[in-house]
mmCIF file of the N, C-alpha and C atoms, coordinates in Angstrom:
data_MODEL
# 
_entry.id   MODEL 
# 
loop_
_atom_site.group_PDB 
_atom_site.id 
_atom_site.type_symbol 
_atom_site.label_atom_id 
_atom_site.label_alt_id 
_atom_site.label_comp_id 
_atom_site.label_asym_id 
_atom_site.label_entity_id 
_atom_site.label_seq_id 
_atom_site.pdbx_PDB_ins_code 
_atom_site.Cartn_x 
_atom_site.Cartn_y 
_atom_site.Cartn_z 
_atom_site.occupancy 
_atom_site.B_iso_or_equiv 
_atom_site.pdbx_formal_charge 
_atom_site.auth_seq_id 
_atom_site.auth_comp_id 
_atom_site.auth_asym_id 
_atom_site.auth_atom_id 
_atom_site.pdbx_PDB_model_num 
ATOM 1   N N  . UNK A 1 1  ? -13.371 0.963   12.375 1.00 0.00 ? 1  UNK A N  1 
ATOM 2   C CA . UNK A 1 1  ? -12.180 0.657   12.891 1.00 0.00 ? 1  UNK A CA 1 
ATOM 3   C C  . UNK A 1 1  ? -11.850 0.557   14.494 1.00 0.00 ? 1  UNK A C  1 
ATOM 4   N N  . UNK A 1 2  ? -11.492 -0.742  14.630 1.00 0.00 ? 2  UNK A N  1 
ATOM 5   C CA . UNK A 1 2  ? -11.034 -1.029  15.864 1.00 0.00 ? 2  UNK A CA 1 
ATOM 6   C C  . UNK A 1 2  ? -9.871  -0.374  16.517 1.00 0.00 ? 2  UNK A C  1 
ATOM 7   N N  . UNK A 1 3  ? -10.044 -0.147  17.661 1.00 0.00 ? 3  UNK A N  1 
ATOM 8   C CA . UNK A 1 3  ? -8.819  0.819   18.249 1.00 0.00 ? 3  UNK A CA 1 
ATOM 9   C C  . UNK A 1 3  ? -7.558  -0.673  18.647 1.00 0.00 ? 3  UNK A C  1 
ATOM 10  N N  . UNK A 1 4  ? -6.346  0.010   17.879 1.00 0.00 ? 4  UNK A N  1 
ATOM 11  C CA . UNK A 1 4  ? -5.232  -0.700  18.049 1.00 0.00 ? 4  UNK A CA 1 
ATOM 12  C C  . UNK A 1 4  ? -4.418  -0.143  18.737 1.00 0.00 ? 4  UNK A C  1 
ATOM 13  N N  . UNK A 1 5  ? -3.158  -0.719  19.371 1.00 0.00 ? 5  UNK A N  1 
ATOM 14  C CA . UNK A 1 5  ? -2.715  0.049   20.829 1.00 0.00 ? 5  UNK A CA 1 
ATOM 15  C C  . UNK A 1 5  ? -1.674  0.592   19.966 1.00 0.00 ? 5  UNK A C  1 
ATOM 16  N N  . UNK A 1 6  ? -1.283  1.942   20.099 1.00 0.00 ? 6  UNK A N  1 
ATOM 17  C CA . UNK A 1 6  ? -0.235  2.242   19.104 1.00 0.00 ? 6  UNK A CA 1 
ATOM 18  C C  . UNK A 1 6  ? 1.269   1.668   19.073 1.00 0.00 ? 6  UNK A C  1 
ATOM 19  N N  . UNK A 1 7  ? 1.796   0.921   20.239 1.00 0.00 ? 7  UNK A N  1 
ATOM 20  C CA . UNK A 1 7  ? 2.408   0.291   19.709 1.00 0.00 ? 7  UNK A CA 1 
ATOM 21  C C  . UNK A 1 7  ? 2.515   -1.419  19.196 1.00 0.00 ? 7  UNK A C  1 
ATOM 22  N N  . UNK A 1 8  ? 1.535   -1.655  18.678 1.00 0.00 ? 8  UNK A N  1 
ATOM 23  C CA . UNK A 1 8  ? 1.228   -2.729  17.869 1.00 0.00 ? 8  UNK A CA 1 
ATOM 24  C C  . UNK A 1 8  ? 1.456   -2.522  16.574 1.00 0.00 ? 8  UNK A C  1 
ATOM 25  N N  . UNK A 1 9  ? 2.118   -3.718  16.071 1.00 0.00 ? 9  UNK A N  1 
ATOM 26  C CA . UNK A 1 9  ? 2.807   -3.815  14.857 1.00 0.00 ? 9  UNK A CA 1 
ATOM 27  C C  . UNK A 1 9  ? 1.690   -4.343  13.646 1.00 0.00 ? 9  UNK A C  1 
ATOM 28  N N  . UNK A 1 10 ? 1.615   -3.376  12.758 1.00 0.00 ? 10 UNK A N  1 
ATOM 29  C CA . UNK A 1 10 ? 0.041   -3.735  11.781 1.00 0.00 ? 10 UNK A CA 1 
ATOM 30  C C  . UNK A 1 10 ? 1.129   -3.343  10.012 1.00 0.00 ? 10 UNK A C  1 
ATOM 31  N N  . UNK A 1 11 ? 0.283   -3.965  9.408  1.00 0.00 ? 11 UNK A N  1 
ATOM 32  C CA . UNK A 1 11 ? 0.677   -3.935  7.810  1.00 0.00 ? 11 UNK A CA 1 
ATOM 33  C C  . UNK A 1 11 ? -0.726  -3.157  7.325  1.00 0.00 ? 11 UNK A C  1 
ATOM 34  N N  . UNK A 1 12 ? -0.477  -2.017  6.791  1.00 0.00 ? 12 UNK A N  1 
ATOM 35  C CA . UNK A 1 12 ? -1.594  -1.448  6.607  1.00 0.00 ? 12 UNK A CA 1 
ATOM 36  C C  . UNK A 1 12 ? -1.236  -1.042  5.213  1.00 0.00 ? 12 UNK A C  1 
ATOM 37  N N  . UNK A 1 13 ? -2.911  -1.021  4.350  1.00 0.00 ? 13 UNK A N  1 
ATOM 38  C CA . UNK A 1 13 ? -2.389  -0.303  2.622  1.00 0.00 ? 13 UNK A CA 1 
ATOM 39  C C  . UNK A 1 13 ? -3.565  0.586   2.361  1.00 0.00 ? 13 UNK A C  1 
ATOM 40  N N  . UNK A 1 14 ? -3.445  1.293   1.578  1.00 0.00 ? 14 UNK A N  1 
ATOM 41  C CA . UNK A 1 14 ? -4.130  2.658   1.267  1.00 0.00 ? 14 UNK A CA 1 
ATOM 42  C C  . UNK A 1 14 ? -4.279  2.772   -0.184 1.00 0.00 ? 14 UNK A C  1 
ATOM 43  N N  . UNK A 1 15 ? -5.484  2.919   -0.956 1.00 0.00 ? 15 UNK A N  1 
ATOM 44  C CA . UNK A 1 15 ? -5.214  3.335   -1.899 1.00 0.00 ? 15 UNK A CA 1 
ATOM 45  C C  . UNK A 1 15 ? -6.783  3.883   -2.176 1.00 0.00 ? 15 UNK A C  1 
ATOM 46  N N  . UNK A 1 16 ? -6.594  4.879   -2.728 1.00 0.00 ? 16 UNK A N  1 
ATOM 47  C CA . UNK A 1 16 ? -8.169  6.084   -2.743 1.00 0.00 ? 16 UNK A CA 1 
ATOM 48  C C  . UNK A 1 16 ? -8.630  6.131   -1.608 1.00 0.00 ? 16 UNK A C  1 
ATOM 49  N N  . UNK A 1 17 ? -9.680  5.825   -1.061 1.00 0.00 ? 17 UNK A N  1 
ATOM 50  C CA . UNK A 1 17 ? -10.403 5.712   0.265  1.00 0.00 ? 17 UNK A CA 1 
ATOM 51  C C  . UNK A 1 17 ? -10.554 4.255   0.629  1.00 0.00 ? 17 UNK A C  1 
ATOM 52  N N  . UNK A 1 18 ? -9.912  3.337   -0.081 1.00 0.00 ? 18 UNK A N  1 
ATOM 53  C CA . UNK A 1 18 ? -9.552  1.955   0.841  1.00 0.00 ? 18 UNK A CA 1 
ATOM 54  C C  . UNK A 1 18 ? -8.973  1.692   1.660  1.00 0.00 ? 18 UNK A C  1 
ATOM 55  N N  . UNK A 1 19 ? -8.606  1.279   3.061  1.00 0.00 ? 19 UNK A N  1 
ATOM 56  C CA . UNK A 1 19 ? -7.741  1.152   3.747  1.00 0.00 ? 19 UNK A CA 1 
ATOM 57  C C  . UNK A 1 19 ? -7.972  -0.227  4.714  1.00 0.00 ? 19 UNK A C  1 
ATOM 58  N N  . UNK A 1 20 ? -6.656  -1.442  4.193  1.00 0.00 ? 20 UNK A N  1 
ATOM 59  C CA . UNK A 1 20 ? -6.867  -2.541  5.032  1.00 0.00 ? 20 UNK A CA 1 
ATOM 60  C C  . UNK A 1 20 ? -5.361  -2.627  5.902  1.00 0.00 ? 20 UNK A C  1 
ATOM 61  N N  . UNK A 1 21 ? -5.933  -2.912  7.260  1.00 0.00 ? 21 UNK A N  1 
ATOM 62  C CA . UNK A 1 21 ? -4.778  -3.098  8.020  1.00 0.00 ? 21 UNK A CA 1 
ATOM 63  C C  . UNK A 1 21 ? -5.030  -4.556  8.917  1.00 0.00 ? 21 UNK A C  1 
ATOM 64  N N  . UNK A 1 22 ? -3.641  -5.148  8.945  1.00 0.00 ? 22 UNK A N  1 
ATOM 65  C CA . UNK A 1 22 ? -3.885  -6.392  9.528  1.00 0.00 ? 22 UNK A CA 1 
ATOM 66  C C  . UNK A 1 22 ? -3.040  -6.375  10.854 1.00 0.00 ? 22 UNK A C  1 
ATOM 67  N N  . UNK A 1 23 ? -2.915  -7.278  11.331 1.00 0.00 ? 23 UNK A N  1 
ATOM 68  C CA . UNK A 1 23 ? -2.361  -7.186  12.845 1.00 0.00 ? 23 UNK A CA 1 
ATOM 69  C C  . UNK A 1 23 ? -1.584  -8.939  12.813 1.00 0.00 ? 23 UNK A C  1 
ATOM 70  N N  . UNK A 1 24 ? -0.583  -8.972  11.985 1.00 0.00 ? 24 UNK A N  1 
ATOM 71  C CA . UNK A 1 24 ? 0.366   -10.067 12.063 1.00 0.00 ? 24 UNK A CA 1 
ATOM 72  C C  . UNK A 1 24 ? 0.260   -10.882 13.337 1.00 0.00 ? 24 UNK A C  1 
ATOM 73  N N  . UNK A 1 25 ? 0.489   -10.101 14.516 1.00 0.00 ? 25 UNK A N  1 
ATOM 74  C CA . UNK A 1 25 ? 0.335   -10.997 15.550 1.00 0.00 ? 25 UNK A CA 1 
ATOM 75  C C  . UNK A 1 25 ? -1.030  -12.170 15.551 1.00 0.00 ? 25 UNK A C  1 
ATOM 76  N N  . UNK A 1 26 ? -1.959  -11.361 15.519 1.00 0.00 ? 26 UNK A N  1 
ATOM 77  C CA . UNK A 1 26 ? -3.597  -12.014 14.915 1.00 0.00 ? 26 UNK A CA 1 
ATOM 78  C C  . UNK A 1 26 ? -3.442  -13.460 14.176 1.00 0.00 ? 26 UNK A C  1 
ATOM 79  N N  . UNK A 1 27 ? -3.008  -13.371 13.211 1.00 0.00 ? 27 UNK A N  1 
ATOM 80  C CA . UNK A 1 27 ? -3.035  -14.097 12.288 1.00 0.00 ? 27 UNK A CA 1 
ATOM 81  C C  . UNK A 1 27 ? -2.730  -15.701 12.459 1.00 0.00 ? 27 UNK A C  1 
ATOM 82  N N  . UNK A 1 28 ? -3.179  -16.540 12.323 1.00 0.00 ? 28 UNK A N  1 
ATOM 83  C CA . UNK A 1 28 ? -2.503  -17.588 12.681 1.00 0.00 ? 28 UNK A CA 1 
ATOM 84  C C  . UNK A 1 28 ? -2.934  -18.740 10.972 1.00 0.00 ? 28 UNK A C  1 
ATOM 85  N N  . UNK A 1 29 ? -2.539  -17.533 10.028 1.00 0.00 ? 29 UNK A N  1 
ATOM 86  C CA . UNK A 1 29 ? -2.270  -18.672 8.726  1.00 0.00 ? 29 UNK A CA 1 
ATOM 87  C C  . UNK A 1 29 ? -3.234  -19.469 8.449  1.00 0.00 ? 29 UNK A C  1 
ATOM 88  N N  . UNK A 1 30 ? -4.452  -19.058 8.657  1.00 0.00 ? 30 UNK A N  1 
ATOM 89  C CA . UNK A 1 30 ? -5.279  -20.279 8.173  1.00 0.00 ? 30 UNK A CA 1 
ATOM 90  C C  . UNK A 1 30 ? -6.356  -20.241 6.816  1.00 0.00 ? 30 UNK A C  1 
ATOM 91  N N  . UNK A 1 31 ? -5.659  -18.669 6.538  1.00 0.00 ? 31 UNK A N  1 
ATOM 92  C CA . UNK A 1 31 ? -6.100  -18.400 4.830  1.00 0.00 ? 31 UNK A CA 1 
ATOM 93  C C  . UNK A 1 31 ? -7.439  -18.411 4.426  1.00 0.00 ? 31 UNK A C  1 
ATOM 94  N N  . UNK A 1 32 ? -8.471  -18.248 5.684  1.00 0.00 ? 32 UNK A N  1 
ATOM 95  C CA . UNK A 1 32 ? -9.773  -18.181 5.388  1.00 0.00 ? 32 UNK A CA 1 
ATOM 96  C C  . UNK A 1 32 ? -9.719  -16.627 4.470  1.00 0.00 ? 32 UNK A C  1 
ATOM 97  N N  . UNK A 1 33 ? -9.423  -15.647 5.077  1.00 0.00 ? 33 UNK A N  1 
ATOM 98  C CA . UNK A 1 33 ? -9.574  -14.395 4.310  1.00 0.00 ? 33 UNK A CA 1 
ATOM 99  C C  . UNK A 1 33 ? -9.180  -14.417 2.907  1.00 0.00 ? 33 UNK A C  1 
ATOM 100 N N  . UNK A 1 34 ? -8.060  -15.092 2.552  1.00 0.00 ? 34 UNK A N  1 
ATOM 101 C CA . UNK A 1 34 ? -7.472  -15.641 0.895  1.00 0.00 ? 34 UNK A CA 1 
ATOM 102 C C  . UNK A 1 34 ? -8.593  -16.253 0.336  1.00 0.00 ? 34 UNK A C  1 
ATOM 103 N N  . UNK A 1 35 ? -8.924  -17.365 0.797  1.00 0.00 ? 35 UNK A N  1 
ATOM 104 C CA . UNK A 1 35 ? -9.987  -17.662 -0.044 1.00 0.00 ? 35 UNK A CA 1 
ATOM 105 C C  . UNK A 1 35 ? -11.174 -16.904 0.034  1.00 0.00 ? 35 UNK A C  1 
ATOM 106 N N  . UNK A 1 36 ? -11.778 -16.505 0.837  1.00 0.00 ? 36 UNK A N  1 
ATOM 107 C CA . UNK A 1 36 ? -12.693 -15.588 0.299  1.00 0.00 ? 36 UNK A CA 1 
ATOM 108 C C  . UNK A 1 36 ? -12.933 -14.289 -0.372 1.00 0.00 ? 36 UNK A C  1 
ATOM 109 N N  . UNK A 1 37 ? -11.750 -13.865 -0.151 1.00 0.00 ? 37 UNK A N  1 
ATOM 110 C CA . UNK A 1 37 ? -11.338 -12.570 -1.488 1.00 0.00 ? 37 UNK A CA 1 
ATOM 111 C C  . UNK A 1 37 ? -12.212 -12.571 -2.400 1.00 0.00 ? 37 UNK A C  1 
ATOM 112 N N  . UNK A 1 38 ? -13.172 -12.358 -3.117 1.00 0.00 ? 38 UNK A N  1 
ATOM 113 C CA . UNK A 1 38 ? -13.236 -12.474 -4.734 1.00 0.00 ? 38 UNK A CA 1 
ATOM 114 C C  . UNK A 1 38 ? -12.283 -11.759 -5.378 1.00 0.00 ? 38 UNK A C  1 
ATOM 115 N N  . UNK A 1 39 ? -11.718 -10.681 -5.465 1.00 0.00 ? 39 UNK A N  1 
ATOM 116 C CA . UNK A 1 39 ? -10.706 -10.048 -5.880 1.00 0.00 ? 39 UNK A CA 1 
ATOM 117 C C  . UNK A 1 39 ? -9.279  -10.322 -5.873 1.00 0.00 ? 39 UNK A C  1 
ATOM 118 N N  . UNK A 1 40 ? -8.716  -11.232 -4.826 1.00 0.00 ? 40 UNK A N  1 
ATOM 119 C CA . UNK A 1 40 ? -7.553  -11.892 -4.690 1.00 0.00 ? 40 UNK A CA 1 
ATOM 120 C C  . UNK A 1 40 ? -6.641  -10.786 -4.163 1.00 0.00 ? 40 UNK A C  1 
ATOM 121 N N  . UNK A 1 41 ? -7.027  -9.777  -3.099 1.00 0.00 ? 41 UNK A N  1 
ATOM 122 C CA . UNK A 1 41 ? -6.271  -8.808  -2.589 1.00 0.00 ? 41 UNK A CA 1 
ATOM 123 C C  . UNK A 1 41 ? -5.482  -9.516  -1.928 1.00 0.00 ? 41 UNK A C  1 
ATOM 124 N N  . UNK A 1 42 ? -5.519  -10.592 -1.258 1.00 0.00 ? 42 UNK A N  1 
ATOM 125 C CA . UNK A 1 42 ? -5.022  -10.739 0.144  1.00 0.00 ? 42 UNK A CA 1 
ATOM 126 C C  . UNK A 1 42 ? -3.892  -12.197 -0.780 1.00 0.00 ? 42 UNK A C  1 
ATOM 127 N N  . UNK A 1 43 ? -2.987  -12.445 0.246  1.00 0.00 ? 43 UNK A N  1 
ATOM 128 C CA . UNK A 1 43 ? -1.891  -13.329 -0.384 1.00 0.00 ? 43 UNK A CA 1 
ATOM 129 C C  . UNK A 1 43 ? -1.143  -14.054 0.875  1.00 0.00 ? 43 UNK A C  1 
ATOM 130 N N  . UNK A 1 44 ? -0.735  -15.246 0.920  1.00 0.00 ? 44 UNK A N  1 
ATOM 131 C CA . UNK A 1 44 ? -0.461  -15.843 1.739  1.00 0.00 ? 44 UNK A CA 1 
ATOM 132 C C  . UNK A 1 44 ? 1.379   -15.340 1.985  1.00 0.00 ? 44 UNK A C  1 
ATOM 133 N N  . UNK A 1 45 ? 2.100   -15.167 2.361  1.00 0.00 ? 45 UNK A N  1 
ATOM 134 C CA . UNK A 1 45 ? 3.644   -15.383 2.505  1.00 0.00 ? 45 UNK A CA 1 
ATOM 135 C C  . UNK A 1 45 ? 4.105   -15.118 4.059  1.00 0.00 ? 45 UNK A C  1 
ATOM 136 N N  . UNK A 1 46 ? 4.984   -16.397 4.145  1.00 0.00 ? 46 UNK A N  1 
ATOM 137 C CA . UNK A 1 46 ? 5.851   -16.861 5.693  1.00 0.00 ? 46 UNK A CA 1 
ATOM 138 C C  . UNK A 1 46 ? 4.560   -17.304 6.553  1.00 0.00 ? 46 UNK A C  1 
ATOM 139 N N  . UNK A 1 47 ? 3.487   -17.663 5.946  1.00 0.00 ? 47 UNK A N  1 
ATOM 140 C CA . UNK A 1 47 ? 2.271   -18.409 6.925  1.00 0.00 ? 47 UNK A CA 1 
ATOM 141 C C  . UNK A 1 47 ? 1.638   -17.378 7.499  1.00 0.00 ? 47 UNK A C  1 
ATOM 142 N N  . UNK A 1 48 ? 1.327   -15.934 6.935  1.00 0.00 ? 48 UNK A N  1 
ATOM 143 C CA . UNK A 1 48 ? 1.108   -15.116 7.485  1.00 0.00 ? 48 UNK A CA 1 
ATOM 144 C C  . UNK A 1 48 ? -0.115  -14.072 5.954  1.00 0.00 ? 48 UNK A C  1 
ATOM 145 N N  . UNK A 1 49 ? -1.285  -13.577 5.942  1.00 0.00 ? 49 UNK A N  1 
ATOM 146 C CA . UNK A 1 49 ? -1.584  -12.903 5.378  1.00 0.00 ? 49 UNK A CA 1 
ATOM 147 C C  . UNK A 1 49 ? -1.011  -11.400 5.217  1.00 0.00 ? 49 UNK A C  1 
ATOM 148 N N  . UNK A 1 50 ? -0.845  -11.598 3.686  1.00 0.00 ? 50 UNK A N  1 
ATOM 149 C CA . UNK A 1 50 ? -0.033  -9.866  3.612  1.00 0.00 ? 50 UNK A CA 1 
ATOM 150 C C  . UNK A 1 50 ? -1.051  -9.186  2.482  1.00 0.00 ? 50 UNK A C  1 
ATOM 151 N N  . UNK A 1 51 ? -1.029  -8.128  2.405  1.00 0.00 ? 51 UNK A N  1 
ATOM 152 C CA . UNK A 1 51 ? -1.994  -7.262  1.513  1.00 0.00 ? 51 UNK A CA 1 
ATOM 153 C C  . UNK A 1 51 ? -0.976  -7.136  -0.197 1.00 0.00 ? 51 UNK A C  1 
ATOM 154 N N  . UNK A 1 52 ? -1.765  -7.638  -1.432 1.00 0.00 ? 52 UNK A N  1 
ATOM 155 C CA . UNK A 1 52 ? -1.057  -7.706  -2.315 1.00 0.00 ? 52 UNK A CA 1 
ATOM 156 C C  . UNK A 1 52 ? -1.482  -7.265  -3.410 1.00 0.00 ? 52 UNK A C  1 
ATOM 157 N N  . UNK A 1 53 ? -2.467  -6.816  -3.352 1.00 0.00 ? 53 UNK A N  1 
ATOM 158 C CA . UNK A 1 53 ? -3.617  -5.738  -4.607 1.00 0.00 ? 53 UNK A CA 1 
ATOM 159 C C  . UNK A 1 53 ? -4.477  -4.853  -3.949 1.00 0.00 ? 53 UNK A C  1 
ATOM 160 N N  . UNK A 1 54 ? -3.754  -3.928  -2.979 1.00 0.00 ? 54 UNK A N  1 
ATOM 161 C CA . UNK A 1 54 ? -5.125  -3.262  -3.028 1.00 0.00 ? 54 UNK A CA 1 
ATOM 162 C C  . UNK A 1 54 ? -5.980  -2.680  -3.775 1.00 0.00 ? 54 UNK A C  1 
ATOM 163 N N  . UNK A 1 55 ? -5.322  -2.118  -4.800 1.00 0.00 ? 55 UNK A N  1 
ATOM 164 C CA . UNK A 1 55 ? -6.182  -1.206  -5.828 1.00 0.00 ? 55 UNK A CA 1 
ATOM 165 C C  . UNK A 1 55 ? -7.502  -2.140  -6.385 1.00 0.00 ? 55 UNK A C  1 
ATOM 166 N N  . UNK A 1 56 ? -7.535  -3.402  -6.367 1.00 0.00 ? 56 UNK A N  1 
ATOM 167 C CA . UNK A 1 56 ? -8.279  -4.314  -6.677 1.00 0.00 ? 56 UNK A CA 1 
ATOM 168 C C  . UNK A 1 56 ? -9.349  -4.722  -5.453 1.00 0.00 ? 56 UNK A C  1 
ATOM 169 N N  . UNK A 1 57 ? -9.498  -4.058  -4.248 1.00 0.00 ? 57 UNK A N  1 
ATOM 170 C CA . UNK A 1 57 ? -10.406 -4.279  -2.755 1.00 0.00 ? 57 UNK A CA 1 
ATOM 171 C C  . UNK A 1 57 ? -12.043 -3.710  -3.929 1.00 0.00 ? 57 UNK A C  1 
ATOM 172 N N  . UNK A 1 58 ? -12.645 -4.193  -3.349 1.00 0.00 ? 58 UNK A N  1 
ATOM 173 C CA . UNK A 1 58 ? -14.014 -3.511  -3.466 1.00 0.00 ? 58 UNK A CA 1 
ATOM 174 C C  . UNK A 1 58 ? -14.739 -3.898  -1.878 1.00 0.00 ? 58 UNK A C  1 
ATOM 175 N N  . UNK A 1 59 ? -14.184 -3.652  -1.324 1.00 0.00 ? 59 UNK A N  1 
ATOM 176 C CA . UNK A 1 59 ? -14.628 -3.225  0.225  1.00 0.00 ? 59 UNK A CA 1 
ATOM 177 C C  . UNK A 1 59 ? -15.951 -4.265  0.389  1.00 0.00 ? 59 UNK A C  1 
ATOM 178 N N  . UNK A 1 60 ? -15.547 -5.080  0.312  1.00 0.00 ? 60 UNK A N  1 
ATOM 179 C CA . UNK A 1 60 ? -16.634 -6.503  -0.110 1.00 0.00 ? 60 UNK A CA 1 
ATOM 180 C C  . UNK A 1 60 ? -16.905 -6.675  1.707  1.00 0.00 ? 60 UNK A C  1 
ATOM 181 N N  . UNK A 1 61 ? -15.471 -6.436  2.710  1.00 0.00 ? 61 UNK A N  1 
ATOM 182 C CA . UNK A 1 61 ? -15.309 -7.088  3.926  1.00 0.00 ? 61 UNK A CA 1 
ATOM 183 C C  . UNK A 1 61 ? -15.357 -8.178  4.039  1.00 0.00 ? 61 UNK A C  1 
ATOM 184 N N  . UNK A 1 62 ? -15.452 -9.203  3.270  1.00 0.00 ? 62 UNK A N  1 
ATOM 185 C CA . UNK A 1 62 ? -15.553 -10.541 3.762  1.00 0.00 ? 62 UNK A CA 1 
ATOM 186 C C  . UNK A 1 62 ? -14.376 -11.133 4.409  1.00 0.00 ? 62 UNK A C  1 
ATOM 187 N N  . UNK A 1 63 ? -13.133 -10.290 4.383  1.00 0.00 ? 63 UNK A N  1 
ATOM 188 C CA . UNK A 1 63 ? -11.700 -10.851 4.534  1.00 0.00 ? 63 UNK A CA 1 
ATOM 189 C C  . UNK A 1 63 ? -12.158 -10.769 6.533  1.00 0.00 ? 63 UNK A C  1 
ATOM 190 N N  . UNK A 1 64 ? -12.896 -9.397  6.768  1.00 0.00 ? 64 UNK A N  1 
ATOM 191 C CA . UNK A 1 64 ? -12.755 -8.905  7.813  1.00 0.00 ? 64 UNK A CA 1 
ATOM 192 C C  . UNK A 1 64 ? -13.847 -9.728  8.511  1.00 0.00 ? 64 UNK A C  1 
ATOM 193 N N  . UNK A 1 65 ? -14.873 -10.354 8.143  1.00 0.00 ? 65 UNK A N  1 
ATOM 194 C CA . UNK A 1 65 ? -16.088 -10.658 8.301  1.00 0.00 ? 65 UNK A CA 1 
ATOM 195 C C  . UNK A 1 65 ? -15.615 -12.280 8.687  1.00 0.00 ? 65 UNK A C  1 
ATOM 196 N N  . UNK A 1 66 ? -15.174 -12.714 8.065  1.00 0.00 ? 66 UNK A N  1 
ATOM 197 C CA . UNK A 1 66 ? -14.413 -14.550 7.913  1.00 0.00 ? 66 UNK A CA 1 
ATOM 198 C C  . UNK A 1 66 ? -13.482 -14.598 9.103  1.00 0.00 ? 66 UNK A C  1 
ATOM 199 N N  . UNK A 1 67 ? -12.409 -13.459 9.422  1.00 0.00 ? 67 UNK A N  1 
ATOM 200 C CA . UNK A 1 67 ? -11.716 -13.778 9.988  1.00 0.00 ? 67 UNK A CA 1 
ATOM 201 C C  . UNK A 1 67 ? -11.590 -13.838 11.712 1.00 0.00 ? 67 UNK A C  1 
ATOM 202 N N  . UNK A 1 68 ? -11.235 -15.332 11.960 1.00 0.00 ? 68 UNK A N  1 
ATOM 203 C CA . UNK A 1 68 ? -11.625 -16.203 13.247 1.00 0.00 ? 68 UNK A CA 1 
ATOM 204 C C  . UNK A 1 68 ? -11.015 -15.410 14.124 1.00 0.00 ? 68 UNK A C  1 
ATOM 205 N N  . UNK A 1 69 ? -10.188 -14.578 13.944 1.00 0.00 ? 69 UNK A N  1 
ATOM 206 C CA . UNK A 1 69 ? -9.085  -13.916 14.932 1.00 0.00 ? 69 UNK A CA 1 
ATOM 207 C C  . UNK A 1 69 ? -8.616  -12.506 14.953 1.00 0.00 ? 69 UNK A C  1 
ATOM 208 N N  . UNK A 1 70 ? -9.530  -11.989 14.335 1.00 0.00 ? 70 UNK A N  1 
ATOM 209 C CA . UNK A 1 70 ? -9.765  -10.178 14.206 1.00 0.00 ? 70 UNK A CA 1 
ATOM 210 C C  . UNK A 1 70 ? -8.684  -9.758  13.649 1.00 0.00 ? 70 UNK A C  1 
ATOM 211 N N  . UNK A 1 71 ? -8.015  -10.081 12.710 1.00 0.00 ? 71 UNK A N  1 
ATOM 212 C CA . UNK A 1 71 ? -6.941  -9.582  12.402 1.00 0.00 ? 71 UNK A CA 1 
ATOM 213 C C  . UNK A 1 71 ? -6.674  -8.965  11.397 1.00 0.00 ? 71 UNK A C  1 
ATOM 214 N N  . UNK A 1 72 ? -7.489  -8.906  10.617 1.00 0.00 ? 72 UNK A N  1 
ATOM 215 C CA . UNK A 1 72 ? -7.338  -7.946  9.328  1.00 0.00 ? 72 UNK A CA 1 
ATOM 216 C C  . UNK A 1 72 ? -9.236  -6.992  10.079 1.00 0.00 ? 72 UNK A C  1 
ATOM 217 N N  . UNK A 1 73 ? -8.705  -5.630  9.146  1.00 0.00 ? 73 UNK A N  1 
ATOM 218 C CA . UNK A 1 73 ? -9.689  -4.616  9.255  1.00 0.00 ? 73 UNK A CA 1 
ATOM 219 C C  . UNK A 1 73 ? -9.892  -3.789  7.843  1.00 0.00 ? 73 UNK A C  1 
ATOM 220 N N  . UNK A 1 74 ? -10.990 -3.749  7.364  1.00 0.00 ? 74 UNK A N  1 
ATOM 221 C CA . UNK A 1 74 ? -11.363 -2.835  6.306  1.00 0.00 ? 74 UNK A CA 1 
ATOM 222 C C  . UNK A 1 74 ? -12.086 -1.568  6.815  1.00 0.00 ? 74 UNK A C  1 
ATOM 223 N N  . UNK A 1 75 ? -11.400 -0.487  6.546  1.00 0.00 ? 75 UNK A N  1 
ATOM 224 C CA . UNK A 1 75 ? -12.210 1.148   6.332  1.00 0.00 ? 75 UNK A CA 1 
ATOM 225 C C  . UNK A 1 75 ? -12.535 1.229   5.326  1.00 0.00 ? 75 UNK A C  1 
ATOM 226 N N  . UNK A 1 76 ? -14.304 1.524   5.109  1.00 0.00 ? 76 UNK A N  1 
ATOM 227 C CA . UNK A 1 76 ? -15.169 1.492   3.709  1.00 0.00 ? 76 UNK A CA 1 
ATOM 228 C C  . UNK A 1 76 ? -14.823 3.197   3.339  1.00 0.00 ? 76 UNK A C  1 
ATOM 229 N N  . UNK A 1 77 ? -14.249 3.214   2.394  1.00 0.00 ? 77 UNK A N  1 
ATOM 230 C CA . UNK A 1 77 ? -13.971 4.652   1.690  1.00 0.00 ? 77 UNK A CA 1 
ATOM 231 C C  . UNK A 1 77 ? -13.451 5.725   2.467  1.00 0.00 ? 77 UNK A C  1 
ATOM 232 N N  . UNK A 1 78 ? -12.469 5.533   3.511  1.00 0.00 ? 78 UNK A N  1 
ATOM 233 C CA . UNK A 1 78 ? -11.903 6.340   3.865  1.00 0.00 ? 78 UNK A CA 1 
ATOM 234 C C  . UNK A 1 78 ? -12.528 6.651   5.303  1.00 0.00 ? 78 UNK A C  1 
ATOM 235 N N  . UNK A 1 79 ? -13.977 5.887   6.020  1.00 0.00 ? 79 UNK A N  1 
ATOM 236 C CA . UNK A 1 79 ? -14.766 6.458   7.077  1.00 0.00 ? 79 UNK A CA 1 
ATOM 237 C C  . UNK A 1 79 ? -13.872 6.505   8.288  1.00 0.00 ? 79 UNK A C  1 
# 
């Protein structure tokens, strides 16, 4: 997990040991993370990525790896 400023607005979803954090200010709406997610966990809304189905996340981390703006982070199994 990256260090995020305490006052930074984020979208966070947790399910079991999974945790996804999105920093909307960094997201430029390119949809790369949405297209690469094999479980369709993410969706676009108002030109920004949002977490739609955290329970389907397989922690493959493709969204985090592919995001060119470092707007999304996946914590593996609560680590």
